[in-house]
Jmol script that loads the backbone (N, CA, C; Angstrom):
load data "model"
ATOM      1  N   MET A   1      -3.628 110.596 -33.345  1.00  0.00           N
ATOM      2  CA  MET A   1      -3.988 109.619 -32.330  1.00  0.00           C
ATOM      3  C   MET A   1      -5.512 109.561 -32.220  1.00  0.00           C
ATOM      4  N   GLN A   2      -6.038 108.372 -32.222  1.00  0.00           N
ATOM      5  CA  GLN A   2      -7.485 108.158 -32.127  1.00  0.00           C
ATOM      6  C   GLN A   2      -7.933 108.228 -30.670  1.00  0.00           C
ATOM      7  N   PRO A   3      -9.119 108.836 -30.426  1.00  0.00           N
ATOM      8  CA  PRO A   3      -9.656 108.780 -29.066  1.00  0.00           C
ATOM      9  C   PRO A   3     -10.035 107.338 -28.736  1.00  0.00           C
ATOM     10  N   PRO A   4     -10.083 106.998 -27.453  1.00  0.00           N
ATOM     11  CA  PRO A   4     -10.452 105.624 -27.085  1.00  0.00           C
ATOM     12  C   PRO A   4     -11.864 105.303 -27.570  1.00  0.00           C
ATOM     13  N   ALA A   5     -12.069 104.067 -27.946  1.00  0.00           N
ATOM     14  CA  ALA A   5     -13.386 103.625 -28.408  1.00  0.00           C
ATOM     15  C   ALA A   5     -14.378 103.663 -27.256  1.00  0.00           C
ATOM     16  N   LEU A   6     -15.560 104.153 -27.551  1.00  0.00           N
ATOM     17  CA  LEU A   6     -16.624 104.183 -26.553  1.00  0.00           C
ATOM     18  C   LEU A   6     -17.375 102.865 -26.570  1.00  0.00           C
ATOM     19  N   PRO A   7     -17.944 102.464 -25.436  1.00  0.00           N
ATOM     20  CA  PRO A   7     -18.783 101.264 -25.440  1.00  0.00           C
ATOM     21  C   PRO A   7     -19.985 101.492 -26.356  1.00  0.00           C
ATOM     22  N   PRO A   8     -20.507 100.445 -26.961  1.00  0.00           N
ATOM     23  CA  PRO A   8     -21.659 100.612 -27.849  1.00  0.00           C
ATOM     24  C   PRO A   8     -22.903 101.045 -27.072  1.00  0.00           C
ATOM     25  N   ILE A   9     -23.715 101.862 -27.724  1.00  0.00           N
ATOM     26  CA  ILE A   9     -25.002 102.257 -27.153  1.00  0.00           C
ATOM     27  C   ILE A   9     -25.965 101.097 -27.347  1.00  0.00           C
ATOM     28  N   VAL A  10     -26.780 100.810 -26.337  1.00  0.00           N
ATOM     29  CA  VAL A  10     -27.733  99.710 -26.392  1.00  0.00           C
ATOM     30  C   VAL A  10     -29.136 100.293 -26.528  1.00  0.00           C
ATOM     31  N   ALA A  11     -29.808  99.990 -27.625  1.00  0.00           N
ATOM     32  CA  ALA A  11     -31.199 100.400 -27.828  1.00  0.00           C
ATOM     33  C   ALA A  11     -32.092  99.228 -27.446  1.00  0.00           C
ATOM     34  N   LEU A  12     -32.958  99.426 -26.471  1.00  0.00           N
ATOM     35  CA  LEU A  12     -33.773  98.325 -25.968  1.00  0.00           C
ATOM     36  C   LEU A  12     -34.744  97.792 -27.004  1.00  0.00           C
ATOM     37  N   GLY A  13     -35.143  98.628 -27.970  1.00  0.00           N
ATOM     38  CA  GLY A  13     -36.078  98.190 -28.996  1.00  0.00           C
ATOM     39  C   GLY A  13     -35.448  97.352 -30.093  1.00  0.00           C
ATOM     40  N   ASP A  14     -34.115  97.339 -30.166  1.00  0.00           N
ATOM     41  CA  ASP A  14     -33.430  96.524 -31.173  1.00  0.00           C
ATOM     42  C   ASP A  14     -33.527  95.047 -30.807  1.00  0.00           C
ATOM     43  N   ASP A  15     -33.252  94.199 -31.792  1.00  0.00           N
ATOM     44  CA  ASP A  15     -33.209  92.766 -31.509  1.00  0.00           C
ATOM     45  C   ASP A  15     -32.136  92.497 -30.465  1.00  0.00           C
ATOM     46  N   GLY A  16     -32.454  91.613 -29.550  1.00  0.00           N
ATOM     47  CA  GLY A  16     -31.508  91.261 -28.501  1.00  0.00           C
ATOM     48  C   GLY A  16     -31.433  89.760 -28.352  1.00  0.00           C
ATOM     49  N   PRO A  17     -30.877  89.318 -27.246  1.00  0.00           N
ATOM     50  CA  PRO A  17     -30.789  87.879 -27.010  1.00  0.00           C
ATOM     51  C   PRO A  17     -32.179  87.260 -26.893  1.00  0.00           C
ATOM     52  N   ALA A  18     -32.268  85.990 -27.193  1.00  0.00           N
ATOM     53  CA  ALA A  18     -33.543  85.279 -27.064  1.00  0.00           C
ATOM     54  C   ALA A  18     -34.028  85.373 -25.621  1.00  0.00           C
ATOM     55  N   PRO A  19     -35.321  85.640 -25.436  1.00  0.00           N
ATOM     56  CA  PRO A  19     -35.837  85.741 -24.064  1.00  0.00           C
ATOM     57  C   PRO A  19     -35.760  84.405 -23.333  1.00  0.00           C
ATOM     58  N   GLU A  20     -35.537  84.501 -22.028  1.00  0.00           N
ATOM     59  CA  GLU A  20     -35.560  83.327 -21.155  1.00  0.00           C
ATOM     60  C   GLU A  20     -36.909  83.303 -20.455  1.00  0.00           C
ATOM     61  N   SER A  21     -37.552  82.140 -20.409  1.00  0.00           N
ATOM     62  CA  SER A  21     -38.872  81.985 -19.804  1.00  0.00           C
ATOM     63  C   SER A  21     -38.741  81.439 -18.385  1.00  0.00           C
ATOM     64  N   TYR A  22     -39.608  81.918 -17.491  1.00  0.00           N
ATOM     65  CA  TYR A  22     -39.604  81.450 -16.105  1.00  0.00           C
ATOM     66  C   TYR A  22     -40.941  81.791 -15.451  1.00  0.00           C
ATOM     67  N   ARG A  23     -41.139  81.271 -14.258  1.00  0.00           N
ATOM     68  CA  ARG A  23     -42.313  81.581 -13.443  1.00  0.00           C
ATOM     69  C   ARG A  23     -41.818  82.011 -12.066  1.00  0.00           C
ATOM     70  N   PRO A  24     -42.658  82.766 -11.336  1.00  0.00           N
ATOM     71  CA  PRO A  24     -42.310  83.023  -9.936  1.00  0.00           C
ATOM     72  C   PRO A  24     -42.281  81.689  -9.176  1.00  0.00           C
ATOM     73  N   PRO A  25     -41.618  81.650  -8.026  1.00  0.00           N
ATOM     74  CA  PRO A  25     -41.664  80.428  -7.221  1.00  0.00           C
ATOM     75  C   PRO A  25     -43.122  80.027  -6.948  1.00  0.00           C
ATOM     76  N   ALA A  26     -43.404  78.727  -7.005  1.00  0.00           N
ATOM     77  CA  ALA A  26     -44.774  78.222  -6.873  1.00  0.00           C
ATOM     78  C   ALA A  26     -45.463  78.703  -5.602  1.00  0.00           C
ATOM     79  N   ASP A  27     -44.719  78.832  -4.496  1.00  0.00           N
ATOM     80  CA  ASP A  27     -45.344  79.249  -3.237  1.00  0.00           C
ATOM     81  C   ASP A  27     -45.714  80.732  -3.221  1.00  0.00           C
ATOM     82  N   ARG A  28     -45.313  81.490  -4.253  1.00  0.00           N
ATOM     83  CA  ARG A  28     -45.666  82.914  -4.333  1.00  0.00           C
ATOM     84  C   ARG A  28     -46.803  83.185  -5.315  1.00  0.00           C
ATOM     85  N   ILE A  29     -47.137  82.204  -6.166  1.00  0.00           N
ATOM     86  CA  ILE A  29     -48.211  82.400  -7.144  1.00  0.00           C
ATOM     87  C   ILE A  29     -49.552  82.313  -6.428  1.00  0.00           C
ATOM     88  N   LEU A  30     -50.371  83.363  -6.599  1.00  0.00           N
ATOM     89  CA  LEU A  30     -51.678  83.439  -5.950  1.00  0.00           C
ATOM     90  C   LEU A  30     -52.821  83.177  -6.917  1.00  0.00           C
ATOM     91  N   ALA A  31     -52.630  83.430  -8.212  1.00  0.00           N
ATOM     92  CA  ALA A  31     -53.681  83.208  -9.211  1.00  0.00           C
ATOM     93  C   ALA A  31     -53.050  83.143 -10.593  1.00  0.00           C
ATOM     94  N   GLY A  32     -53.708  82.398 -11.489  1.00  0.00           N
ATOM     95  CA  GLY A  32     -53.267  82.340 -12.876  1.00  0.00           C
ATOM     96  C   GLY A  32     -51.963  81.580 -13.051  1.00  0.00           C
ATOM     97  N   ASP A  33     -51.365  81.789 -14.205  1.00  0.00           N
ATOM     98  CA  ASP A  33     -50.090  81.160 -14.550  1.00  0.00           C
ATOM     99  C   ASP A  33     -49.183  82.242 -15.134  1.00  0.00           C
ATOM    100  N   PRO A  34     -48.576  83.063 -14.259  1.00  0.00           N
ATOM    101  CA  PRO A  34     -47.809  84.217 -14.729  1.00  0.00           C
ATOM    102  C   PRO A  34     -46.452  83.845 -15.336  1.00  0.00           C
ATOM    103  N   VAL A  35     -46.514  83.208 -16.508  1.00  0.00           N
ATOM    104  CA  VAL A  35     -45.284  82.873 -17.233  1.00  0.00           C
ATOM    105  C   VAL A  35     -44.643  84.186 -17.665  1.00  0.00           C
ATOM    106  N   GLN A  36     -43.355  84.319 -17.390  1.00  0.00           N
ATOM    107  CA  GLN A  36     -42.631  85.550 -17.676  1.00  0.00           C
ATOM    108  C   GLN A  36     -41.449  85.250 -18.586  1.00  0.00           C
ATOM    109  N   THR A  37     -41.049  86.277 -19.353  1.00  0.00           N
ATOM    110  CA  THR A  37     -39.811  86.179 -20.116  1.00  0.00           C
ATOM    111  C   THR A  37     -38.972  87.402 -19.805  1.00  0.00           C
ATOM    112  N   VAL A  38     -37.671  87.228 -19.897  1.00  0.00           N
ATOM    113  CA  VAL A  38     -36.749  88.344 -19.722  1.00  0.00           C
ATOM    114  C   VAL A  38     -35.672  88.242 -20.798  1.00  0.00           C
ATOM    115  N   SER A  39     -35.371  89.389 -21.377  1.00  0.00           N
ATOM    116  CA  SER A  39     -34.278  89.491 -22.344  1.00  0.00           C
ATOM    117  C   SER A  39     -33.383  90.621 -21.856  1.00  0.00           C
ATOM    118  N   ASN A  40     -32.352  90.258 -21.097  1.00  0.00           N
ATOM    119  CA  ASN A  40     -31.453  91.270 -20.547  1.00  0.00           C
ATOM    120  C   ASN A  40     -30.594  91.826 -21.682  1.00  0.00           C
ATOM    121  N   ARG A  41     -30.644  93.139 -21.874  1.00  0.00           N
ATOM    122  CA  ARG A  41     -29.945  93.763 -22.999  1.00  0.00           C
ATOM    123  C   ARG A  41     -28.635  94.427 -22.590  1.00  0.00           C
ATOM    124  N   PHE A  42     -28.486  94.726 -21.286  1.00  0.00           N
ATOM    125  CA  PHE A  42     -27.262  95.379 -20.823  1.00  0.00           C
ATOM    126  C   PHE A  42     -27.006  94.973 -19.383  1.00  0.00           C
ATOM    127  N   ALA A  43     -25.746  94.721 -19.065  1.00  0.00           N
ATOM    128  CA  ALA A  43     -25.313  94.461 -17.691  1.00  0.00           C
ATOM    129  C   ALA A  43     -24.020  95.231 -17.464  1.00  0.00           C
ATOM    130  N   SER A  44     -23.959  95.961 -16.356  1.00  0.00           N
ATOM    131  CA  SER A  44     -22.737  96.698 -16.031  1.00  0.00           C
ATOM    132  C   SER A  44     -21.624  95.715 -15.682  1.00  0.00           C
ATOM    133  N   ALA A  45     -20.407  96.181 -15.754  1.00  0.00           N
ATOM    134  CA  ALA A  45     -19.246  95.328 -15.484  1.00  0.00           C
ATOM    135  C   ALA A  45     -19.300  94.722 -14.086  1.00  0.00           C
ATOM    136  N   ASP A  46     -19.839  95.471 -13.113  1.00  0.00           N
ATOM    137  CA  ASP A  46     -19.909  94.949 -11.742  1.00  0.00           C
ATOM    138  C   ASP A  46     -21.178  94.140 -11.484  1.00  0.00           C
ATOM    139  N   GLY A  47     -22.074  94.033 -12.491  1.00  0.00           N
ATOM    140  CA  GLY A  47     -23.282  93.233 -12.353  1.00  0.00           C
ATOM    141  C   GLY A  47     -24.386  93.866 -11.530  1.00  0.00           C
ATOM    142  N   ARG A  48     -24.212  95.106 -11.088  1.00  0.00           N
ATOM    143  CA  ARG A  48     -25.216  95.734 -10.222  1.00  0.00           C
ATOM    144  C   ARG A  48     -26.307  96.464 -10.993  1.00  0.00           C
ATOM    145  N   PHE A  49     -26.077  96.759 -12.272  1.00  0.00           N
ATOM    146  CA  PHE A  49     -27.064  97.459 -13.092  1.00  0.00           C
ATOM    147  C   PHE A  49     -27.375  96.621 -14.317  1.00  0.00           C
ATOM    148  N   ASN A  50     -28.667  96.367 -14.541  1.00  0.00           N
ATOM    149  CA  ASN A  50     -29.121  95.580 -15.682  1.00  0.00           C
ATOM    150  C   ASN A  50     -30.358  96.228 -16.274  1.00  0.00           C
ATOM    151  N   CYS A  51     -30.541  96.079 -17.578  1.00  0.00           N
ATOM    152  CA  CYS A  51     -31.781  96.552 -18.189  1.00  0.00           C
ATOM    153  C   CYS A  51     -32.115  95.671 -19.381  1.00  0.00           C
ATOM    154  N   GLY A  52     -33.403  95.702 -19.743  1.00  0.00           N
ATOM    155  CA  GLY A  52     -33.856  94.883 -20.852  1.00  0.00           C
ATOM    156  C   GLY A  52     -35.351  94.930 -21.008  1.00  0.00           C
ATOM    157  N   VAL A  53     -35.889  93.826 -21.550  1.00  0.00           N
ATOM    158  CA  VAL A  53     -37.311  93.714 -21.861  1.00  0.00           C
ATOM    159  C   VAL A  53     -37.885  92.528 -21.097  1.00  0.00           C
ATOM    160  N   TRP A  54     -39.060  92.735 -20.484  1.00  0.00           N
ATOM    161  CA  TRP A  54     -39.745  91.716 -19.688  1.00  0.00           C
ATOM    162  C   TRP A  54     -41.161  91.580 -20.204  1.00  0.00           C
ATOM    163  N   THR A  55     -41.690  90.355 -20.245  1.00  0.00           N
ATOM    164  CA  THR A  55     -43.091  90.119 -20.579  1.00  0.00           C
ATOM    165  C   THR A  55     -43.696  89.199 -19.530  1.00  0.00           C
ATOM    166  N   CYS A  56     -45.039  89.226 -19.457  1.00  0.00           N
ATOM    167  CA  CYS A  56     -45.720  88.357 -18.495  1.00  0.00           C
ATOM    168  C   CYS A  56     -47.145  88.084 -18.953  1.00  0.00           C
ATOM    169  N   GLN A  57     -47.591  86.864 -18.727  1.00  0.00           N
ATOM    170  CA  GLN A  57     -48.980  86.480 -18.953  1.00  0.00           C
ATOM    171  C   GLN A  57     -49.785  86.775 -17.684  1.00  0.00           C
ATOM    172  N   PRO A  58     -51.123  86.871 -17.796  1.00  0.00           N
ATOM    173  CA  PRO A  58     -51.936  87.214 -16.621  1.00  0.00           C
ATOM    174  C   PRO A  58     -51.716  86.259 -15.448  1.00  0.00           C
ATOM    175  N   GLY A  59     -51.720  86.849 -14.271  1.00  0.00           N
ATOM    176  CA  GLY A  59     -51.564  86.107 -13.029  1.00  0.00           C
ATOM    177  C   GLY A  59     -51.250  87.059 -11.896  1.00  0.00           C
ATOM    178  N   LYS A  60     -51.229  86.519 -10.693  1.00  0.00           N
ATOM    179  CA  LYS A  60     -50.960  87.322  -9.492  1.00  0.00           C
ATOM    180  C   LYS A  60     -49.961  86.564  -8.630  1.00  0.00           C
ATOM    181  N   TRP A  61     -48.962  87.287  -8.088  1.00  0.00           N
ATOM    182  CA  TRP A  61     -47.952  86.650  -7.250  1.00  0.00           C
ATOM    183  C   TRP A  61     -47.391  87.650  -6.249  1.00  0.00           C
ATOM    184  N   ARG A  62     -46.825  87.100  -5.181  1.00  0.00           N
ATOM    185  CA  ARG A  62     -46.174  87.928  -4.159  1.00  0.00           C
ATOM    186  C   ARG A  62     -44.801  88.348  -4.653  1.00  0.00           C
ATOM    187  N   VAL A  63     -44.451  89.601  -4.340  1.00  0.00           N
ATOM    188  CA  VAL A  63     -43.141  90.128  -4.723  1.00  0.00           C
ATOM    189  C   VAL A  63     -42.416  90.658  -3.497  1.00  0.00           C
ATOM    190  N   ILE A  64     -41.108  90.535  -3.531  1.00  0.00           N
ATOM    191  CA  ILE A  64     -40.220  91.088  -2.508  1.00  0.00           C
ATOM    192  C   ILE A  64     -39.054  91.701  -3.274  1.00  0.00           C
ATOM    193  N   PHE A  65     -39.007  93.028  -3.334  1.00  0.00           N
ATOM    194  CA  PHE A  65     -37.973  93.702  -4.124  1.00  0.00           C
ATOM    195  C   PHE A  65     -36.727  93.945  -3.277  1.00  0.00           C
ATOM    196  N   SER A  66     -35.615  93.335  -3.684  1.00  0.00           N
ATOM    197  CA  SER A  66     -34.331  93.577  -3.015  1.00  0.00           C
ATOM    198  C   SER A  66     -33.526  94.620  -3.778  1.00  0.00           C
ATOM    199  N   GLU A  67     -34.048  95.050  -4.932  1.00  0.00           N
ATOM    200  CA  GLU A  67     -33.358  96.003  -5.794  1.00  0.00           C
ATOM    201  C   GLU A  67     -34.298  97.153  -6.137  1.00  0.00           C
ATOM    202  N   ASN A  68     -33.734  98.248  -6.639  1.00  0.00           N
ATOM    203  CA  ASN A  68     -34.529  99.354  -7.177  1.00  0.00           C
ATOM    204  C   ASN A  68     -34.744  99.067  -8.654  1.00  0.00           C
ATOM    205  N   GLU A  69     -35.995  99.212  -9.112  1.00  0.00           N
ATOM    206  CA  GLU A  69     -36.295  98.929 -10.513  1.00  0.00           C
ATOM    207  C   GLU A  69     -37.127 100.044 -11.130  1.00  0.00           C
ATOM    208  N   PHE A  70     -36.642 100.597 -12.234  1.00  0.00           N
ATOM    209  CA  PHE A  70     -37.409 101.528 -13.054  1.00  0.00           C
ATOM    210  C   PHE A  70     -38.144 100.705 -14.097  1.00  0.00           C
ATOM    211  N   CYS A  71     -39.437 100.986 -14.288  1.00  0.00           N
ATOM    212  CA  CYS A  71     -40.257 100.280 -15.268  1.00  0.00           C
ATOM    213  C   CYS A  71     -40.883 101.274 -16.233  1.00  0.00           C
ATOM    214  N   GLN A  72     -40.803 101.001 -17.515  1.00  0.00           N
ATOM    215  CA  GLN A  72     -41.526 101.743 -18.555  1.00  0.00           C
ATOM    216  C   GLN A  72     -42.500 100.751 -19.175  1.00  0.00           C
ATOM    217  N   TRP A  73     -43.797 100.905 -18.845  1.00  0.00           N
ATOM    218  CA  TRP A  73     -44.815  99.947 -19.272  1.00  0.00           C
ATOM    219  C   TRP A  73     -45.127 100.163 -20.746  1.00  0.00           C
ATOM    220  N   LEU A  74     -45.059  99.101 -21.536  1.00  0.00           N
ATOM    221  CA  LEU A  74     -45.262  99.182 -22.981  1.00  0.00           C
ATOM    222  C   LEU A  74     -46.600  98.611 -23.428  1.00  0.00           C
ATOM    223  N   GLU A  75     -47.037  97.531 -22.801  1.00  0.00           N
ATOM    224  CA  GLU A  75     -48.290  96.859 -23.162  1.00  0.00           C
ATOM    225  C   GLU A  75     -48.901  96.258 -21.913  1.00  0.00           C
ATOM    226  N   GLY A  76     -50.236  96.122 -21.922  1.00  0.00           N
ATOM    227  CA  GLY A  76     -50.929  95.439 -20.847  1.00  0.00           C
ATOM    228  C   GLY A  76     -51.179  96.315 -19.641  1.00  0.00           C
ATOM    229  N   VAL A  77     -51.680  95.668 -18.588  1.00  0.00           N
ATOM    230  CA  VAL A  77     -52.069  96.358 -17.359  1.00  0.00           C
ATOM    231  C   VAL A  77     -51.592  95.538 -16.170  1.00  0.00           C
ATOM    232  N   VAL A  78     -51.071  96.236 -15.146  1.00  0.00           N
ATOM    233  CA  VAL A  78     -50.665  95.580 -13.906  1.00  0.00           C
ATOM    234  C   VAL A  78     -51.249  96.349 -12.730  1.00  0.00           C
ATOM    235  N   LEU A  79     -51.671  95.625 -11.711  1.00  0.00           N
ATOM    236  CA  LEU A  79     -52.138  96.206 -10.459  1.00  0.00           C
ATOM    237  C   LEU A  79     -51.119  95.824  -9.391  1.00  0.00           C
ATOM    238  N   VAL A  80     -50.471  96.831  -8.810  1.00  0.00           N
ATOM    239  CA  VAL A  80     -49.450  96.616  -7.783  1.00  0.00           C
ATOM    240  C   VAL A  80     -50.070  96.984  -6.441  1.00  0.00           C
ATOM    241  N   THR A  81     -50.030  96.051  -5.480  1.00  0.00           N
ATOM    242  CA  THR A  81     -50.609  96.281  -4.158  1.00  0.00           C
ATOM    243  C   THR A  81     -49.538  96.051  -3.107  1.00  0.00           C
ATOM    244  N   GLY A  82     -49.280  97.070  -2.298  1.00  0.00           N
ATOM    245  CA  GLY A  82     -48.317  96.934  -1.219  1.00  0.00           C
ATOM    246  C   GLY A  82     -48.922  96.212  -0.032  1.00  0.00           C
ATOM    247  N   ASP A  83     -48.075  95.677   0.821  1.00  0.00           N
ATOM    248  CA  ASP A  83     -48.565  95.022   2.034  1.00  0.00           C
ATOM    249  C   ASP A  83     -49.313  95.996   2.934  1.00  0.00           C
ATOM    250  N   ASP A  84     -49.125  97.310   2.711  1.00  0.00           N
ATOM    251  CA  ASP A  84     -49.859  98.327   3.469  1.00  0.00           C
ATOM    252  C   ASP A  84     -51.246  98.591   2.888  1.00  0.00           C
ATOM    253  N   GLY A  85     -51.612  97.893   1.790  1.00  0.00           N
ATOM    254  CA  GLY A  85     -52.931  98.033   1.185  1.00  0.00           C
ATOM    255  C   GLY A  85     -53.016  99.061   0.068  1.00  0.00           C
ATOM    256  N   GLN A  86     -51.993  99.873  -0.117  1.00  0.00           N
ATOM    257  CA  GLN A  86     -52.022 100.860  -1.198  1.00  0.00           C
ATOM    258  C   GLN A  86     -51.904 100.154  -2.549  1.00  0.00           C
ATOM    259  N   GLN A  87     -52.747 100.607  -3.498  1.00  0.00           N
ATOM    260  CA  GLN A  87     -52.752 100.014  -4.832  1.00  0.00           C
ATOM    261  C   GLN A  87     -52.434 101.060  -5.881  1.00  0.00           C
ATOM    262  N   ARG A  88     -51.741 100.621  -6.921  1.00  0.00           N
ATOM    263  CA  ARG A  88     -51.488 101.463  -8.092  1.00  0.00           C
ATOM    264  C   ARG A  88     -51.696 100.599  -9.327  1.00  0.00           C
ATOM    265  N   ARG A  89     -52.353 101.189 -10.315  1.00  0.00           N
ATOM    266  CA  ARG A  89     -52.599 100.511 -11.593  1.00  0.00           C
ATOM    267  C   ARG A  89     -51.730 101.191 -12.651  1.00  0.00           C
ATOM    268  N   PHE A  90     -51.012 100.387 -13.433  1.00  0.00           N
ATOM    269  CA  PHE A  90     -50.153 100.915 -14.483  1.00  0.00           C
ATOM    270  C   PHE A  90     -50.512 100.257 -15.809  1.00  0.00           C
ATOM    271  N   GLN A  91     -50.411 101.045 -16.876  1.00  0.00           N
ATOM    272  CA  GLN A  91     -50.721 100.551 -18.218  1.00  0.00           C
ATOM    273  C   GLN A  91     -49.755 101.172 -19.212  1.00  0.00           C
ATOM    274  N   ALA A  92     -49.911 100.810 -20.482  1.00  0.00           N
ATOM    275  CA  ALA A  92     -49.003 101.290 -21.523  1.00  0.00           C
ATOM    276  C   ALA A  92     -48.828 102.798 -21.431  1.00  0.00           C
ATOM    277  N   GLY A  93     -47.566 103.228 -21.468  1.00  0.00           N
ATOM    278  CA  GLY A  93     -47.230 104.647 -21.386  1.00  0.00           C
ATOM    279  C   GLY A  93     -46.816 105.097 -20.002  1.00  0.00           C
ATOM    280  N   ASP A  94     -47.130 104.308 -18.977  1.00  0.00           N
ATOM    281  CA  ASP A  94     -46.773 104.676 -17.602  1.00  0.00           C
ATOM    282  C   ASP A  94     -45.330 104.287 -17.297  1.00  0.00           C
ATOM    283  N   ALA A  95     -44.704 105.079 -16.441  1.00  0.00           N
ATOM    284  CA  ALA A  95     -43.350 104.796 -15.963  1.00  0.00           C
ATOM    285  C   ALA A  95     -43.361 104.940 -14.451  1.00  0.00           C
ATOM    286  N   PHE A  96     -42.647 104.060 -13.753  1.00  0.00           N
ATOM    287  CA  PHE A  96     -42.633 104.094 -12.291  1.00  0.00           C
ATOM    288  C   PHE A  96     -41.383 103.405 -11.765  1.00  0.00           C
ATOM    289  N   VAL A  97     -41.138 103.589 -10.475  1.00  0.00           N
ATOM    290  CA  VAL A  97     -40.003 102.964  -9.797  1.00  0.00           C
ATOM    291  C   VAL A  97     -40.521 102.084  -8.676  1.00  0.00           C
ATOM    292  N   MET A  98     -40.045 100.839  -8.641  1.00  0.00           N
ATOM    293  CA  MET A  98     -40.296  99.931  -7.525  1.00  0.00           C
ATOM    294  C   MET A  98     -39.076 100.032  -6.611  1.00  0.00           C
ATOM    295  N   PRO A  99     -39.248 100.575  -5.400  1.00  0.00           N
ATOM    296  CA  PRO A  99     -38.090 100.748  -4.523  1.00  0.00           C
ATOM    297  C   PRO A  99     -37.670  99.441  -3.853  1.00  0.00           C
ATOM    298  N   ALA A 100     -36.386  99.316  -3.610  1.00  0.00           N
ATOM    299  CA  ALA A 100     -35.883  98.176  -2.841  1.00  0.00           C
ATOM    300  C   ALA A 100     -36.601  98.163  -1.501  1.00  0.00           C
ATOM    301  N   GLY A 101     -37.002  96.986  -1.064  1.00  0.00           N
ATOM    302  CA  GLY A 101     -37.719  96.840   0.196  1.00  0.00           C
ATOM    303  C   GLY A 101     -39.219  96.732   0.025  1.00  0.00           C
ATOM    304  N   PHE A 102     -39.749  97.007  -1.189  1.00  0.00           N
ATOM    305  CA  PHE A 102     -41.192  96.890  -1.420  1.00  0.00           C
ATOM    306  C   PHE A 102     -41.606  95.433  -1.311  1.00  0.00           C
ATOM    307  N   THR A 103     -42.708  95.180  -0.608  1.00  0.00           N
ATOM    308  CA  THR A 103     -43.309  93.849  -0.552  1.00  0.00           C
ATOM    309  C   THR A 103     -44.795  93.991  -0.810  1.00  0.00           C
ATOM    310  N   GLY A 104     -45.360  93.022  -1.484  1.00  0.00           N
ATOM    311  CA  GLY A 104     -46.786  93.059  -1.803  1.00  0.00           C
ATOM    312  C   GLY A 104     -47.084  92.082  -2.916  1.00  0.00           C
ATOM    313  N   THR A 105     -48.006  92.480  -3.823  1.00  0.00           N
ATOM    314  CA  THR A 105     -48.362  91.619  -4.943  1.00  0.00           C
ATOM    315  C   THR A 105     -48.317  92.395  -6.251  1.00  0.00           C
ATOM    316  N   TRP A 106     -48.039  91.659  -7.302  1.00  0.00           N
ATOM    317  CA  TRP A 106     -48.201  92.141  -8.677  1.00  0.00           C
ATOM    318  C   TRP A 106     -49.294  91.278  -9.278  1.00  0.00           C
ATOM    319  N   GLU A 107     -50.271  91.928  -9.928  1.00  0.00           N
ATOM    320  CA  GLU A 107     -51.319  91.208 -10.640  1.00  0.00           C
ATOM    321  C   GLU A 107     -51.356  91.725 -12.072  1.00  0.00           C
ATOM    322  N   VAL A 108     -50.903  90.908 -12.991  1.00  0.00           N
ATOM    323  CA  VAL A 108     -50.936  91.256 -14.408  1.00  0.00           C
ATOM    324  C   VAL A 108     -52.332  90.899 -14.910  1.00  0.00           C
ATOM    325  N   LEU A 109     -53.079  91.932 -15.346  1.00  0.00           N
ATOM    326  CA  LEU A 109     -54.465  91.753 -15.761  1.00  0.00           C
ATOM    327  C   LEU A 109     -54.600  91.452 -17.249  1.00  0.00           C
ATOM    328  N   GLU A 110     -53.643  91.895 -18.038  1.00  0.00           N
ATOM    329  CA  GLU A 110     -53.593  91.651 -19.485  1.00  0.00           C
ATOM    330  C   GLU A 110     -52.145  91.317 -19.831  1.00  0.00           C
ATOM    331  N   PRO A 111     -51.922  90.516 -20.870  1.00  0.00           N
ATOM    332  CA  PRO A 111     -50.530  90.235 -21.238  1.00  0.00           C
ATOM    333  C   PRO A 111     -49.722  91.534 -21.273  1.00  0.00           C
ATOM    334  N   ALA A 112     -48.560  91.496 -20.646  1.00  0.00           N
ATOM    335  CA  ALA A 112     -47.806  92.727 -20.391  1.00  0.00           C
ATOM    336  C   ALA A 112     -46.402  92.665 -20.977  1.00  0.00           C
ATOM    337  N   ARG A 113     -45.879  93.869 -21.239  1.00  0.00           N
ATOM    338  CA  ARG A 113     -44.499  94.018 -21.717  1.00  0.00           C
ATOM    339  C   ARG A 113     -43.965  95.329 -21.171  1.00  0.00           C
ATOM    340  N   LYS A 114     -42.713  95.309 -20.693  1.00  0.00           N
ATOM    341  CA  LYS A 114     -42.101  96.535 -20.159  1.00  0.00           C
ATOM    342  C   LYS A 114     -40.613  96.545 -20.455  1.00  0.00           C
ATOM    343  N   TYR A 115     -40.046  97.762 -20.428  1.00  0.00           N
ATOM    344  CA  TYR A 115     -38.609  97.940 -20.323  1.00  0.00           C
ATOM    345  C   TYR A 115     -38.303  98.059 -18.841  1.00  0.00           C
ATOM    346  N   TYR A 116     -37.186  97.506 -18.422  1.00  0.00           N
ATOM    347  CA  TYR A 116     -36.785  97.616 -17.019  1.00  0.00           C
ATOM    348  C   TYR A 116     -35.331  98.052 -16.924  1.00  0.00           C
ATOM    349  N   ALA A 117     -35.042  98.706 -15.822  1.00  0.00           N
ATOM    350  CA  ALA A 117     -33.665  99.039 -15.451  1.00  0.00           C
ATOM    351  C   ALA A 117     -33.561  98.772 -13.958  1.00  0.00           C
ATOM    352  N   VAL A 118     -32.695  97.852 -13.587  1.00  0.00           N
ATOM    353  CA  VAL A 118     -32.575  97.395 -12.203  1.00  0.00           C
ATOM    354  C   VAL A 118     -31.201  97.764 -11.668  1.00  0.00           C
ATOM    355  N   TYR A 119     -31.196  98.319 -10.452  1.00  0.00           N
ATOM    356  CA  TYR A 119     -29.939  98.599  -9.756  1.00  0.00           C
ATOM    357  C   TYR A 119     -29.964  97.873  -8.423  1.00  0.00           C
ATOM    358  N   GLU A 120     -28.974  97.007  -8.191  1.00  0.00           N
ATOM    359  CA  GLU A 120     -28.896  96.244  -6.938  1.00  0.00           C
ATOM    360  C   GLU A 120     -27.782  96.783  -6.073  1.00  0.00           C
TER     361      GLU A 120
END
end "model"
wireframe off; spacefill off
backbone 0.3
color backbone group
């Protein structure tokens, strides 16, 4: 008797679906033209967990996180500023978590690319 088949392992660096392009809502853009792409590589059966690859061109916009997001920064630089005034700068090689409930701004200073894992 064969053991049950396991779900396939998803490697984020492998080729995936074509990225979808979008921008933040116009009323949240504060500077530049932060065109973004997302290529979701995995979604849980209940839709609450997703991960993939995200890119963004330079720009600054307001963010309101309703989900927890793990980020592994691959390229570029981002400056994250909370509404409380605290700032953090992240660049290639950095990993961080954006907690649900965070509000503030993201400013992409150089074209950026990251792996993300989101739990809603």
